[in-house]
C-alpha angles and dihedrals in degrees: 000000000000123000090245092057091045090052092048091050091048090053089051090047091051090053092047094048092049093046094087091054091046089053092052091049092047092050090048092052094052093040098248102128090117127248090298106044096173090055090046094051092044093051093044096051092042092052093049090049089058093045093052093046091054093045089051090052091047097057099076095048089047091051092050096043095045100033091231099141093179090072089079089068091071100046096086094049093049091045092052090051088052087057091044093056091042088054091050088047090051093045091050088056099046096037113030098026103035103019090223093300094155095181089057091048091052089052088052094051092050099043105032114060094198089058090049091052091047094051090048092051092049095046091053090055094055098074089041093056093042091054097044095106126098089240089056090052091052092045095049096036125236096273097048090043091054093047092050094048094054084078087082087079090056091046092051091048091050089047091052091048089048089055094043095052092044097056094043101173109036102044097163096109097044088046089060092053090047091052092051092049090046090055091049092050091049089051091052093048090048093047091049093048093049092045092051092046092050092048090055092044097041090232133124112276091224136199102000097049101038128214118346128178119246112266093026100077112147094020123115110246092224141004089251094076112119 
Protein backbone atom coordinates (compact mmCIF):
# COMPACT_ATOMS: atom_id res chain seq x y z
CA UNK A 1 0.00 0.00 0.00
CA UNK A 2 1.32 3.46 -0.92
CA UNK A 3 2.16 6.14 1.65
CA UNK A 4 -0.63 8.33 0.31
CA UNK A 5 -3.22 5.61 0.91
CA UNK A 6 -1.83 4.95 4.39
CA UNK A 7 -2.08 8.66 5.19
CA UNK A 8 -5.66 8.81 3.89
CA UNK A 9 -6.62 5.80 6.00
CA UNK A 10 -4.99 7.33 9.07
CA UNK A 11 -6.97 10.54 8.58
CA UNK A 12 -10.18 8.53 8.32
CA UNK A 13 -9.17 6.57 11.42
CA UNK A 14 -8.62 9.82 13.33
CA UNK A 15 -12.11 10.96 12.38
CA UNK A 16 -13.62 7.61 13.35
CA UNK A 17 -11.80 7.52 16.70
CA UNK A 18 -12.86 11.08 17.57
CA UNK A 19 -16.48 10.48 16.55
CA UNK A 20 -17.57 9.11 19.97
CA UNK A 21 -16.17 12.22 21.67
CA UNK A 22 -17.84 14.44 19.09
CA UNK A 23 -21.13 12.66 19.77
CA UNK A 24 -20.78 13.31 23.50
CA UNK A 25 -19.98 16.99 22.96
CA UNK A 26 -22.91 17.39 20.56
CA UNK A 27 -25.36 15.72 22.94
CA UNK A 28 -24.07 17.96 25.73
CA UNK A 29 -24.57 21.10 23.66
CA UNK A 30 -28.18 20.21 22.83
CA UNK A 31 -28.94 18.98 26.35
CA UNK A 32 -29.38 15.30 25.50
CA UNK A 33 -27.03 13.59 27.95
CA UNK A 34 -30.05 11.86 29.57
CA UNK A 35 -31.40 12.47 33.07
CA UNK A 36 -28.06 11.35 34.55
CA UNK A 37 -25.36 13.00 32.39
CA UNK A 38 -22.44 11.88 34.57
CA UNK A 39 -23.52 8.25 34.33
CA UNK A 40 -24.02 8.60 30.58
CA UNK A 41 -20.54 10.11 30.04
CA UNK A 42 -18.95 7.52 32.31
CA UNK A 43 -20.61 4.62 30.52
CA UNK A 44 -19.88 6.02 27.06
CA UNK A 45 -16.17 6.67 27.67
CA UNK A 46 -15.76 3.32 29.42
CA UNK A 47 -17.44 1.43 26.60
CA UNK A 48 -15.28 3.07 23.95
CA UNK A 49 -12.17 2.33 26.01
CA UNK A 50 -13.05 -1.36 25.85
CA UNK A 51 -13.83 -1.20 22.15
CA UNK A 52 -10.51 0.44 21.30
CA UNK A 53 -8.60 -1.97 23.53
CA UNK A 54 -10.11 -4.96 21.77
CA UNK A 55 -9.57 -3.44 18.33
CA UNK A 56 -5.92 -2.82 19.25
CA UNK A 57 -5.53 -6.46 20.29
CA UNK A 58 -7.25 -7.63 17.09
CA UNK A 59 -4.89 -5.91 14.68
CA UNK A 60 -1.99 -8.34 14.96
CA UNK A 61 -4.16 -11.48 14.50
CA UNK A 62 -5.91 -9.84 11.55
CA UNK A 63 -2.55 -8.92 10.01
CA UNK A 64 -1.27 -12.46 10.36
CA UNK A 65 -4.44 -14.18 9.19
CA UNK A 66 -4.99 -11.90 6.18
CA UNK A 67 -1.38 -11.14 5.25
CA UNK A 68 -2.18 -7.39 5.23
CA UNK A 69 1.07 -6.15 6.74
CA UNK A 70 0.02 -2.49 6.54
CA UNK A 71 -2.57 -3.02 9.30
CA UNK A 72 0.22 -2.80 11.87
CA UNK A 73 0.67 0.89 11.02
CA UNK A 74 -2.65 1.67 12.72
CA UNK A 75 -2.21 -0.27 15.96
CA UNK A 76 -0.33 2.42 17.85
CA UNK A 77 -2.93 5.06 16.99
CA UNK A 78 -5.86 2.86 18.06
CA UNK A 79 -4.03 1.92 21.26
CA UNK A 80 -3.44 5.57 22.12
CA UNK A 81 -7.12 6.31 21.58
CA UNK A 82 -7.92 3.47 24.00
CA UNK A 83 -5.80 5.28 26.58
CA UNK A 84 -7.39 8.63 25.65
CA UNK A 85 -10.92 7.35 26.33
CA UNK A 86 -9.72 5.57 29.49
CA UNK A 87 -8.31 8.92 30.65
CA UNK A 88 -11.65 10.65 29.93
CA UNK A 89 -13.41 7.85 31.84
CA UNK A 90 -11.06 8.33 34.79
CA UNK A 91 -11.37 12.14 34.75
CA UNK A 92 -15.17 11.87 34.66
CA UNK A 93 -15.01 9.76 37.81
CA UNK A 94 -12.57 11.87 39.84
CA UNK A 95 -13.90 15.25 38.68
CA UNK A 96 -17.59 15.10 37.81
CA UNK A 97 -18.49 12.22 40.10
CA UNK A 98 -16.19 12.69 43.11
CA UNK A 99 -15.19 16.37 42.74
CA UNK A 100 -11.58 15.45 43.58
CA UNK A 101 -12.55 14.04 46.98
CA UNK A 102 -9.57 11.69 47.21
CA UNK A 103 -10.56 10.24 50.60
CA UNK A 104 -13.90 9.18 49.10
CA UNK A 105 -12.09 7.71 46.07
CA UNK A 106 -9.79 5.67 48.32
CA UNK A 107 -12.85 4.29 50.12
CA UNK A 108 -14.36 3.41 46.74
CA UNK A 109 -11.25 1.56 45.65
CA UNK A 110 -11.18 -0.42 48.90
CA UNK A 111 -14.89 -1.18 49.24
CA UNK A 112 -16.10 -1.49 45.64
CA UNK A 113 -14.36 -4.25 43.63
CA UNK A 114 -15.44 -2.88 40.24
CA UNK A 115 -13.72 0.43 41.03
CA UNK A 116 -10.57 -1.46 42.08
CA UNK A 117 -10.56 -3.37 38.77
CA UNK A 118 -11.08 -0.14 36.83
CA UNK A 119 -8.22 1.64 38.57
CA UNK A 120 -5.96 -1.34 37.96
CA UNK A 121 -6.87 -1.42 34.25
CA UNK A 122 -6.17 2.31 33.88
CA UNK A 123 -2.86 2.20 35.78
CA UNK A 124 -1.63 -0.59 33.50
CA UNK A 125 -2.32 1.55 30.43
CA UNK A 126 -0.18 4.48 31.63
CA UNK A 127 3.25 2.86 31.00
CA UNK A 128 1.98 1.44 27.70
CA UNK A 129 0.90 4.86 26.43
CA UNK A 130 4.09 6.52 27.68
CA UNK A 131 6.29 3.99 25.86
CA UNK A 132 4.40 3.99 22.56
CA UNK A 133 7.03 6.03 20.69
CA UNK A 134 9.78 4.70 18.45
CA UNK A 135 12.41 6.22 20.75
CA UNK A 136 10.91 4.31 23.71
CA UNK A 137 11.16 1.05 21.75
CA UNK A 138 14.84 1.75 21.03
CA UNK A 139 15.49 2.75 24.62
CA UNK A 140 13.83 -0.32 26.13
CA UNK A 141 14.90 -2.75 23.45
CA UNK A 142 12.48 -4.80 21.37
CA UNK A 143 12.30 -7.74 23.77
CA UNK A 144 11.67 -5.64 26.90
CA UNK A 145 9.18 -3.48 25.04
CA UNK A 146 7.21 -6.53 23.92
CA UNK A 147 7.16 -7.94 27.45
CA UNK A 148 5.92 -4.64 28.86
CA UNK A 149 3.21 -4.24 26.25
CA UNK A 150 1.77 -7.68 26.90
CA UNK A 151 0.24 -5.98 29.94
CA UNK A 152 -2.46 -4.74 27.57
CA UNK A 153 -4.08 -8.18 27.84
CA UNK A 154 -4.19 -7.86 31.64
CA UNK A 155 -5.54 -4.32 31.34
CA UNK A 156 -8.28 -5.47 28.94
CA UNK A 157 -9.21 -8.35 31.26
CA UNK A 158 -9.42 -5.97 34.24
CA UNK A 159 -11.52 -3.56 32.16
CA UNK A 160 -13.97 -6.32 31.22
CA UNK A 161 -14.17 -7.37 34.88
CA UNK A 162 -14.74 -3.73 35.87
CA UNK A 163 -17.68 -3.51 33.45
CA UNK A 164 -19.08 -6.91 34.44
CA UNK A 165 -19.05 -6.13 38.16
CA UNK A 166 -20.54 -2.69 37.59
CA UNK A 167 -23.64 -3.79 35.68
CA UNK A 168 -24.27 -6.71 38.09
CA UNK A 169 -27.62 -7.94 36.75
CA UNK A 170 -27.65 -7.56 32.96
CA UNK A 171 -24.24 -8.89 31.96
CA UNK A 172 -25.00 -9.46 28.28
CA UNK A 173 -22.88 -6.56 27.00
CA UNK A 174 -19.80 -7.24 29.15
CA UNK A 175 -20.17 -10.92 28.23
CA UNK A 176 -19.72 -9.98 24.56
CA UNK A 177 -16.50 -8.12 25.36
CA UNK A 178 -15.34 -11.03 27.52
CA UNK A 179 -16.00 -13.47 24.65
CA UNK A 180 -14.04 -11.34 22.16
CA UNK A 181 -11.13 -11.05 24.59
CA UNK A 182 -11.28 -14.79 25.21
CA UNK A 183 -11.01 -15.51 21.47
CA UNK A 184 -8.03 -13.14 21.17
CA UNK A 185 -6.30 -14.81 24.11
CA UNK A 186 -6.96 -18.27 22.67
CA UNK A 187 -5.52 -17.13 19.35
CA UNK A 188 -2.38 -15.87 21.06
CA UNK A 189 -1.94 -19.11 23.01
CA UNK A 190 -2.51 -21.19 19.86
CA UNK A 191 -0.07 -19.06 17.85
CA UNK A 192 2.55 -19.35 20.60
CA UNK A 193 2.09 -23.12 20.77
CA UNK A 194 2.33 -23.58 17.00
CA UNK A 195 5.33 -21.30 16.77
CA UNK A 196 7.10 -23.16 19.57
CA UNK A 197 6.32 -26.51 17.99
CA UNK A 198 7.53 -25.33 14.61
CA UNK A 199 10.77 -23.94 16.04
CA UNK A 200 11.56 -27.32 17.61
CA UNK A 201 10.59 -29.27 14.49
CA UNK A 202 12.27 -26.86 12.06
CA UNK A 203 9.00 -26.52 10.13
CA UNK A 204 6.88 -23.56 9.11
CA UNK A 205 4.43 -22.50 11.88
CA UNK A 206 1.59 -22.20 9.39
CA UNK A 207 -1.73 -20.41 9.33
CA UNK A 208 -1.84 -18.84 12.80
CA UNK A 209 1.58 -17.24 12.69
CA UNK A 210 1.75 -16.14 9.08
CA UNK A 211 4.79 -16.09 6.80
CA UNK A 212 8.19 -16.35 8.49
CA UNK A 213 11.56 -16.45 6.78
CA UNK A 214 13.61 -19.62 6.97
CA UNK A 215 16.05 -19.52 9.88
CA UNK A 216 13.98 -17.04 11.91
CA UNK A 217 11.26 -19.34 13.22
CA UNK A 218 10.08 -18.36 16.66
CA UNK A 219 11.35 -14.78 16.40
CA UNK A 220 9.10 -11.76 16.34
CA UNK A 221 9.26 -10.05 12.97
CA UNK A 222 9.43 -6.61 14.56
CA UNK A 223 9.66 -4.98 18.00
CA UNK A 224 6.08 -3.80 17.58
CA UNK A 225 4.55 -7.20 18.28
CA UNK A 226 2.26 -7.09 21.36
